[in-house]
Backbone as CSV, one residue per row, in Angstrom:
resi,resn,N_x,N_y,N_z,CA_x,CA_y,CA_z,C_x,C_y,C_z
1,MET,99.396,129.721,105.847,99.126,129.447,107.256,100.112,128.417,107.801
2,VAL,100.619,128.675,108.984,101.551,127.732,109.612,100.820,126.478,110.059
3,ILE,99.621,126.661,110.605,98.822,125.525,111.053,97.698,125.283,110.048
4,LYS,97.630,124.062,109.563,96.563,123.656,108.652,95.650,122.680,109.374
5,GLN,94.382,122.680,109.025,93.450,121.802,109.700,92.331,121.351,108.775
6,VAL,91.720,120.233,109.165,90.563,119.715,108.454,89.670,119.024,109.474
7,PHE,88.360,119.120,109.253,87.385,118.514,110.164,86.924,117.169,109.607
8,PHE,86.850,116.177,110.497,86.359,114.863,110.113,85.145,114.498,110.958
9,ASN,84.143,113.919,110.322,83.033,113.289,111.023,83.248,111.787,110.945
10,HIS,83.825,111.252,111.976,84.150,109.834,112.008,83.334,109.136,113.078
11,ARG,82.476,108.265,112.651,81.606,107.482,113.519,80.823,108.371,114.482
12,GLY,80.237,109.400,113.949,79.394,110.263,114.764,80.145,111.276,115.598
13,GLY,81.469,111.205,115.606,82.257,112.159,116.379,82.941,113.160,115.466
14,LYS,83.179,114.355,115.975,83.863,115.379,115.202,85.318,115.475,115.647
15,TYR,86.216,115.331,114.708,87.647,115.391,114.989,88.268,116.518,114.173
16,VAL,89.107,117.301,114.840,89.813,118.380,114.158,91.279,117.974,114.036
17,TYR,91.637,117.517,112.851,93.027,117.176,112.579,93.773,118.452,112.253
18,ARG,94.839,118.728,113.014,95.625,119.945,112.809,97.103,119.569,112.734
19,MET,97.855,120.244,111.871,99.283,119.983,111.737,100.029,121.309,111.610
20,HIS,101.255,121.332,112.145,102.082,122.534,112.153,103.121,122.412,111.035
21,THR,102.919,123.145,109.951,103.740,122.948,108.755,105.212,123.290,108.971
22,GLU,105.491,124.299,109.773,106.873,124.720,109.968,107.658,123.689,110.782
23,LYS,107.049,123.156,111.809,107.737,122.127,112.611,107.891,120.831,111.820
24,ILE,106.912,120.521,110.999,107.026,119.341,110.138,108.181,119.526,109.159
25,ARG,108.308,120.716,108.613,109.412,120.990,107.686,110.771,120.802,108.359
26,LYS,110.884,121.223,109.597,112.157,121.156,110.307,112.475,119.753,110.830
27,LEU,111.465,119.039,111.294,111.697,117.774,111.995,111.518,116.540,111.128
28,CYS,110.689,116.628,110.095,110.393,115.450,109.270,111.302,115.425,108.041
29,THR,112.579,115.220,108.297,113.562,115.151,107.217,114.216,113.777,107.215
30,GLY,114.912,113.469,106.145,115.644,112.201,106.077,114.754,111.009,106.319
31,LYS,115.079,110.230,107.348,114.360,108.990,107.635,112.905,109.230,108.040
32,PHE,112.562,110.474,108.414,111.201,110.774,108.836,110.403,111.523,107.771
33,ASN,110.916,111.572,106.565,110.202,112.257,105.494,108.842,111.606,105.224
34,ALA,108.753,110.301,105.463,107.487,109.598,105.238,106.392,110.103,106.177
35,VAL,106.778,110.573,107.357,105.799,111.160,108.276,105.229,112.436,107.674
36,LYS,106.095,113.261,107.143,105.670,114.495,106.473,104.677,114.180,105.360
37,GLU,105.019,113.223,104.507,104.155,112.866,103.391,102.789,112.386,103.883
38,TYR,102.807,111.585,104.935,101.554,111.054,105.456,100.685,112.170,106.037
39,LEU,101.279,113.050,106.830,100.516,114.114,107.461,99.873,115.035,106.425
40,TYR,100.594,115.334,105.368,100.019,116.158,104.302,98.938,115.400,103.533
41,GLU,99.159,114.118,103.339,98.159,113.311,102.638,96.829,113.314,103.376
42,MET,96.872,113.293,104.706,95.646,113.254,105.499,94.835,114.545,105.379
43,LEU,95.476,115.624,104.987,94.732,116.863,104.751,93.800,116.742,103.547
44,GLU,94.214,115.955,102.575,93.507,115.906,101.298,92.742,114.609,101.050
45,SER,93.244,113.504,101.548,92.661,112.223,101.114,92.595,111.184,102.224
46,CYS,92.131,111.585,103.383,91.894,110.599,104.448,90.738,109.686,104.033
47,PRO,90.905,108.371,104.095,89.820,107.451,103.704,88.761,107.349,104.809
48,SER,87.927,108.349,104.907,86.973,108.435,106.023,86.006,107.261,106.078
49,GLU,85.815,106.580,104.951,84.914,105.421,104.959,85.405,104.312,105.887
50,TYR,86.702,104.251,106.132,87.257,103.248,107.038,86.783,103.466,108.480
51,PHE,86.427,104.703,108.813,86.166,105.070,110.200,84.697,104.931,110.585
52,ASN,83.877,104.406,109.702,82.450,104.323,109.977,82.049,103.090,110.772
53,ASP,82.863,102.044,110.712,82.590,100.841,111.508,83.914,100.142,111.772
54,GLY,83.840,98.934,112.342,85.066,98.219,112.656,85.595,98.580,114.033
55,PRO,86.614,97.876,114.510,87.164,98.132,115.850,87.870,99.471,115.932
56,ARG,87.904,100.023,117.128,88.566,101.309,117.373,89.703,101.110,118.358
57,GLY,90.824,101.760,118.084,91.983,101.619,118.960,91.705,102.019,120.394
58,SER,90.858,103.024,120.587,90.554,103.507,121.934,89.645,102.571,122.716
59,CYS,89.088,101.568,122.047,88.147,100.648,122.706,88.729,99.250,122.909
60,LEU,90.011,99.064,122.636,90.632,97.754,122.825,90.719,97.445,124.315
61,ARG,90.347,96.244,124.699,90.267,95.890,126.108,91.042,94.605,126.400
62,PHE,92.316,94.626,126.124,93.203,93.540,126.536,94.577,94.132,126.810
63,ASN,95.323,93.471,127.675,96.634,93.972,128.066,97.703,93.477,127.114
64,LEU,98.661,94.353,126.828,99.669,94.028,125.838,101.080,94.375,126.286
65,VAL,101.240,95.472,127.007,102.558,96.011,127.330,102.856,95.845,128.813
66,ASP,104.068,95.439,129.138,104.423,95.248,130.544,105.742,95.921,130.931
67,ASN,106.209,96.867,130.115,107.486,97.521,130.408,107.348,99.031,130.527
68,THR,106.204,99.475,131.079,105.934,100.902,131.183,106.763,101.551,132.295
69,VAL,107.298,102.727,132.004,108.033,103.527,132.983,107.170,104.718,133.374
70,ILE,107.017,104.954,134.675,106.215,106.073,135.173,107.141,107.251,135.460
71,VAL,106.792,108.400,134.901,107.609,109.604,135.082,106.742,110.716,135.663
72,THR,107.206,111.290,136.760,106.541,112.453,137.351,107.208,113.721,136.828
73,GLY,106.405,114.692,136.437,106.955,115.952,135.949,107.557,115.877,134.560
74,HIS,107.129,114.920,133.773,107.603,114.815,132.388,107.225,116.082,131.616
75,GLY,107.970,116.379,130.561,107.707,117.572,129.766,106.297,117.663,129.240
76,VAL,105.726,116.536,128.808,104.357,116.593,128.275,103.346,116.879,129.386
77,SER,103.646,116.441,130.602,102.763,116.739,131.730,102.806,118.222,132.074
78,VAL,103.988,118.804,131.994,104.126,120.245,132.230,103.343,121.022,131.174
79,LEU,103.459,120.600,129.918,102.709,121.243,128.843,101.207,121.089,129.054
80,ALA,100.793,119.921,129.523,99.373,119.690,129.792,98.860,120.629,130.876
81,LYS,99.661,120.825,131.907,99.259,121.715,133.001,99.032,123.127,132.486
82,TYR,99.954,123.635,131.670,99.799,124.969,131.113,98.606,125.028,130.166
83,GLY,98.462,123.998,129.344,97.370,123.983,128.382,96.001,124.029,129.037
84,LEU,95.856,123.330,130.145,94.576,123.309,130.852,94.185,124.701,131.336
85,GLU,95.170,125.499,131.705,94.893,126.838,132.224,94.802,127.889,131.120
86,VAL,95.784,127.889,130.235,95.871,128.944,129.220,94.708,128.902,128.246
87,ASN,94.283,127.717,127.866,93.246,127.584,126.830,91.839,127.413,127.393
88,ARG,91.658,127.759,128.656,90.359,127.556,129.295,89.237,128.336,128.596
89,GLU,89.554,129.528,128.117,88.520,130.342,127.476,88.277,129.949,126.030
90,ARG,89.248,129.278,125.406,89.108,128.902,123.995,88.337,127.606,123.811
91,PHE,88.534,126.664,124.739,87.948,125.335,124.570,87.280,124.878,125.862
92,SER,86.192,124.159,125.713,85.471,123.665,126.889,86.008,122.325,127.388
93,ASP,86.689,121.572,126.504,87.167,120.250,126.910,88.680,120.239,127.068
94,ALA,89.147,119.392,127.991,90.570,119.331,128.335,91.425,118.870,127.163
95,HIS,90.932,117.906,126.391,91.698,117.405,125.254,92.080,118.543,124.303
96,SER,91.115,119.325,123.906,91.367,120.400,122.945,92.305,121.455,123.522
97,ARG,92.143,121.752,124.804,93.023,122.739,125.437,94.480,122.301,125.349
98,ILE,94.724,121.069,125.746,96.097,120.563,125.799,96.669,120.350,124.405
99,GLN,95.895,119.727,123.532,96.388,119.458,122.173,96.754,120.757,121.456
100,SER,95.872,121.746,121.510,96.125,122.996,120.805,97.307,123.743,121.416
101,PHE,97.410,123.726,122.736,98.542,124.396,123.376,99.859,123.766,122.949
102,MET,99.908,122.447,122.926,101.144,121.768,122.543,101.482,122.025,121.077
103,LEU,100.474,121.977,120.217,100.721,122.199,118.800,101.246,123.610,118.546
104,GLU,100.727,124.565,119.268,101.079,125.965,119.031,102.341,126.411,119.769
105,ASN,102.708,125.720,120.868,103.788,126.216,121.719,104.950,125.257,121.945
106,ASP,104.761,123.991,121.700,105.825,123.008,121.925,106.604,122.789,120.633
107,ASN,107.913,122.915,120.700,108.744,122.808,119.495,108.730,121.424,118.859
108,ASN,108.304,120.400,119.603,108.377,119.028,119.096,107.045,118.451,118.641
109,THR,105.954,119.144,118.902,104.634,118.630,118.527,104.317,118.968,117.074
110,LEU,104.072,117.921,116.293,103.806,118.076,114.860,102.330,118.206,114.531
111,ALA,101.501,117.390,115.197,100.102,117.299,114.791,99.252,116.757,115.926
112,MET,97.947,116.938,115.787,96.980,116.428,116.766,95.816,115.764,116.029
113,GLU,95.213,114.786,116.687,94.087,114.021,116.131,94.434,113.457,114.751
114,VAL,95.574,112.819,114.675,96.045,112.251,113.405,95.278,110.959,113.098
115,PRO,94.557,110.895,111.980,93.810,109.677,111.645,94.744,108.562,111.179
116,ILE,94.483,107.353,111.671,95.297,106.190,111.315,94.396,104.969,111.201
117,TRP,94.877,103.930,110.498,94.078,102.725,110.311,94.975,101.534,110.007
118,LEU,94.373,100.363,110.179,95.048,99.096,109.873,94.047,98.190,109.180
119,LEU,94.403,97.697,107.995,93.530,96.801,107.244,93.692,95.361,107.748
120,PRO,92.631,94.574,107.711,92.725,93.180,108.169,93.847,92.389,107.508
121,LYS,94.106,92.633,106.230,95.134,91.890,105.505,96.545,92.270,105.938
122,GLU,96.685,93.335,106.719,97.996,93.809,107.123,98.465,93.229,108.448
123,PHE,97.652,92.360,109.049,97.970,91.882,110.388,97.565,90.421,110.520
124,ALA,98.526,89.548,110.776,98.241,88.111,110.920,97.359,87.871,112.140
125,GLY,96.286,87.099,111.949,95.386,86.804,113.053,94.470,87.960,113.426
126,TYR,94.243,88.857,112.484,93.454,90.067,112.738,92.059,89.738,113.293
127,LYS,91.341,88.883,112.601,89.963,88.607,113.011,89.899,87.934,114.368
128,ALA,90.847,87.052,114.642,90.858,86.359,115.928,91.081,87.324,117.085
129,LEU,91.897,88.346,116.850,92.193,89.301,117.913,91.100,90.345,118.067
130,PHE,90.684,90.943,116.958,89.750,92.062,117.024,88.286,91.655,116.891
131,LYS,88.041,90.364,116.640,86.670,89.858,116.522,85.872,90.624,115.476
132,SER,86.538,90.966,114.386,85.896,91.782,113.357,86.674,91.690,112.052
133,ASP,85.943,91.894,110.956,86.580,92.028,109.644,86.692,93.493,109.232
134,GLY,86.218,94.394,110.100,86.277,95.816,109.786,87.669,96.379,110.006
135,VAL,87.883,97.569,109.512,89.190,98.223,109.605,89.398,98.792,111.009
136,LEU,90.563,98.505,111.597,90.927,99.103,112.878,91.313,100.569,112.633
137,THR,90.738,101.480,113.417,91.004,102.902,113.208,91.300,103.597,114.530
138,GLY,91.812,104.805,114.422,92.077,105.615,115.597,92.515,107.009,115.212
139,HIS,92.706,107.843,116.233,93.204,109.208,116.047,94.261,109.455,117.116
140,ILE,95.473,109.736,116.698,96.557,109.995,117.639,96.359,111.379,118.242
141,ASP,96.267,111.450,119.563,96.066,112.743,120.229,97.188,113.718,119.898
142,ILE,98.412,113.291,120.149,99.580,114.144,119.963,100.690,113.352,119.285
143,LEU,101.216,113.878,118.193,102.350,113.261,117.503,103.546,114.201,117.613
144,ARG,104.650,113.678,118.156,105.845,114.488,118.374,107.071,113.773,117.803
145,ILE,108.110,114.542,117.534,109.431,113.989,117.246,110.397,114.598,118.247
146,GLU,111.095,113.730,118.949,112.034,114.188,119.968,113.139,113.158,120.128
147,ASP,114.379,113.643,120.229,115.539,112.772,120.421,115.626,111.682,119.353
148,GLY,115.272,112.042,118.115,115.396,111.097,117.024,114.368,109.989,117.013
149,LYS,113.273,110.176,117.727,112.209,109.172,117.788,110.861,109.818,117.519
150,ILE,109.951,109.020,116.963,108.570,109.455,116.757,107.776,109.058,117.999
151,TRP,107.188,110.045,118.653,106.449,109.780,119.884,104.942,109.853,119.626
152,VAL,104.267,108.773,119.989,102.803,108.687,119.910,102.261,108.854,121.325
153,TRP,101.517,109.941,121.540,101.024,110.264,122.879,99.497,110.305,122.907
154,ASP,98.941,109.859,124.029,97.500,109.967,124.245,97.258,110.622,125.599
155,TYR,96.425,111.652,125.603,96.100,112.327,126.855,94.988,111.564,127.567
156,LYS,95.225,111.259,128.846,94.238,110.593,129.690,94.066,111.423,130.958
157,PRO,92.884,111.969,131.216,92.685,112.865,132.363,93.105,112.262,133.704
158,ASN,92.960,110.958,133.881,93.392,110.273,135.108,94.290,109.108,134.714
159,ALA,95.476,109.455,134.244,96.349,108.475,133.609,96.677,107.284,134.502
160,LYS,96.860,107.502,135.795,97.285,106.414,136.683,96.204,105.348,136.846
161,ASN,94.975,105.665,136.478,93.879,104.695,136.595,93.603,103.942,135.303
162,GLU,94.363,104.234,134.250,94.141,103.579,132.961,94.629,102.127,132.981
163,ARG,93.853,101.236,132.380,94.236,99.824,132.302,94.716,99.419,130.917
164,TYR,94.182,100.051,129.876,94.454,99.581,128.518,95.069,100.651,127.612
165,ALA,95.522,101.743,128.187,96.071,102.830,127.364,97.342,102.406,126.636
166,THR,98.107,101.487,127.226,99.307,101.019,126.532,98.942,100.227,125.280
167,THR,97.886,99.433,125.356,97.441,98.676,124.183,96.975,99.633,123.091
168,GLN,96.219,100.640,123.481,95.745,101.643,122.524,96.912,102.333,121.831
169,THR,97.862,102.842,122.608,98.970,103.593,122.012,99.907,102.687,121.225
170,PHE,100.033,101.421,121.651,100.854,100.504,120.861,100.289,100.347,119.456
171,PHE,98.991,100.102,119.357,98.409,99.914,118.026,98.371,101.215,117.237
172,TYR,98.299,102.345,117.903,98.438,103.605,117.186,99.816,103.685,116.529
173,ALA,100.846,103.355,117.306,102.203,103.370,116.750,102.349,102.320,115.654
174,TYR,101.774,101.148,115.883,101.873,100.084,114.881,101.174,100.495,113.582
175,MET,100.030,101.144,113.705,99.308,101.598,112.516,100.109,102.650,111.751
176,LEU,100.724,103.587,112.475,101.516,104.615,111.789,102.777,104.001,111.177
177,HIS,103.331,103.009,111.842,104.449,102.245,111.277,104.053,101.610,109.951
178,ARG,102.862,101.015,109.894,102.411,100.384,108.656,102.075,101.425,107.582
179,ARG,101.537,102.548,107.987,101.161,103.581,107.021,102.387,104.280,106.409
180,THR,103.454,104.417,107.182,104.623,105.162,106.715,105.792,104.286,106.295
181,GLY,105.805,103.026,106.763,106.940,102.163,106.477,108.142,102.409,107.369
182,ILE,108.021,103.297,108.328,109.121,103.566,109.263,109.177,102.447,110.292
183,PRO,110.361,101.883,110.554,110.478,100.760,111.495,109.899,101.086,112.867
184,LEU,109.281,100.093,113.479,108.675,100.287,114.799,109.724,100.687,115.835
185,GLU,110.967,100.306,115.600,112.050,100.640,116.533,112.259,102.146,116.647
186,LYS,111.778,102.898,115.664,111.939,104.353,115.675,110.822,105.054,116.449
187,PHE,109.886,104.280,116.995,108.746,104.845,117.703,108.904,104.704,119.222
188,ARG,108.274,105.616,119.914,108.096,105.524,121.351,106.646,105.883,121.647
189,CYS,106.115,105.356,122.739,104.704,105.554,123.067,104.538,106.041,124.492
190,GLY,103.426,106.714,124.723,103.122,107.131,126.078,101.713,107.675,126.205
191,TYR,101.251,107.730,127.436,100.012,108.427,127.755,100.259,109.244,129.017
192,PHE,99.456,110.281,129.228,99.813,111.246,130.252,98.632,112.063,130.734
193,ASP,98.812,112.661,131.902,97.961,113.744,132.355,98.892,114.844,132.860
194,HIS,98.400,115.788,133.650,99.259,116.890,134.083,100.091,116.545,135.310
195,TYR,100.021,115.282,135.751,100.866,114.819,136.845,101.881,113.766,136.391
196,TYR,101.399,112.772,135.670,102.225,111.615,135.334,102.266,111.359,133.829
197,ALA,103.376,110.749,133.415,103.493,110.221,132.053,103.917,108.767,132.164
198,PHE,103.327,107.930,131.355,103.642,106.497,131.317,104.219,106.216,129.937
199,ILE,105.476,105.821,129.876,106.165,105.702,128.597,106.737,104.299,128.416
200,TYR,106.910,103.892,127.155,107.495,102.592,126.858,107.958,102.543,125.413
201,LYS,108.749,101.549,125.130,109.239,101.306,123.779,108.403,100.198,123.147
202,PRO,107.694,100.493,122.068,106.881,99.455,121.425,107.767,98.421,120.737
203,SER,107.280,97.199,120.714,108.061,96.118,120.114,107.133,95.079,119.494
204,LYS,107.577,94.475,118.422,106.805,93.399,117.811,106.767,92.168,118.699
205,GLU,107.618,92.145,119.721,107.578,91.059,120.695,106.241,91.019,121.418
206,PHE,105.597,92.176,121.554,104.284,92.201,122.190,103.294,91.354,121.395
207,LEU,103.397,91.416,120.067,102.493,90.650,119.216,102.811,89.160,119.294
208,LEU,104.089,88.822,119.395,104.477,87.419,119.565,103.933,86.872,120.887
209,LYS,103.907,87.736,121.883,103.350,87.330,123.174,101.875,86.976,123.031
210,LEU,101.152,87.767,122.248,99.750,87.466,122.018,99.582,86.130,121.307
211,GLN,100.452,85.862,120.345,100.386,84.599,119.620,100.612,83.420,120.559
212,LYS,101.548,83.558,121.473,101.823,82.491,122.435,100.644,82.265,123.373
213,GLN,99.898,83.347,123.609,98.716,83.243,124.463,97.506,82.735,123.680
214,ARG,97.730,82.481,122.365,96.688,81.946,121.479,95.533,82.916,121.290
215,LEU,95.839,84.202,121.411,94.841,85.203,121.056,94.793,85.380,119.546
216,LEU,95.898,84.999,118.886,95.972,85.082,117.433,96.083,83.667,116.872
217,ILE,95.716,83.524,115.599,95.895,82.235,114.939,96.733,82.447,113.697
């Protein structure tokens, strides 16, 4: 099968992690081979116990990024528009329509609902920031490789009204950086709907900014 999938019950929610083996074979070479290894590992040995409690990337409520670029008519927005229409009969929710359409039809989309996590010992000042000793977890909506960069995308039905989506996607990228060992400089982040895409380059400077604000110790 070109597309492989596994179902996860994480914190009462059902997630369908799906990956496109042929696109992973073509795009995850050389410096991105670690992405391939990670995506395959999640098919067999995702540590689901991490996802039962602790902070969630989608629930972070503080601002972190201030260099977002707004793009109208971005490629992912065009794909979202088609996905909403084409997959209407297959799926009842917009997320599944768009994610599945991109995975099946976009040459750069590798996987959807990718499970990721960050252990407290992997981040200085973890407890002070997240107010918890539990593992930070999340699921990347769409993972793509394009123009030599790993793109972490999150679909937001009303993207222009989002306040904390940049913080969510930053930590998603940071978690995948820690899981794969690929430098954060090789990542790009964004969130989108079928009208707008909000994109930025993640940087460890964002974390230094938090330290200066004394959110971390």
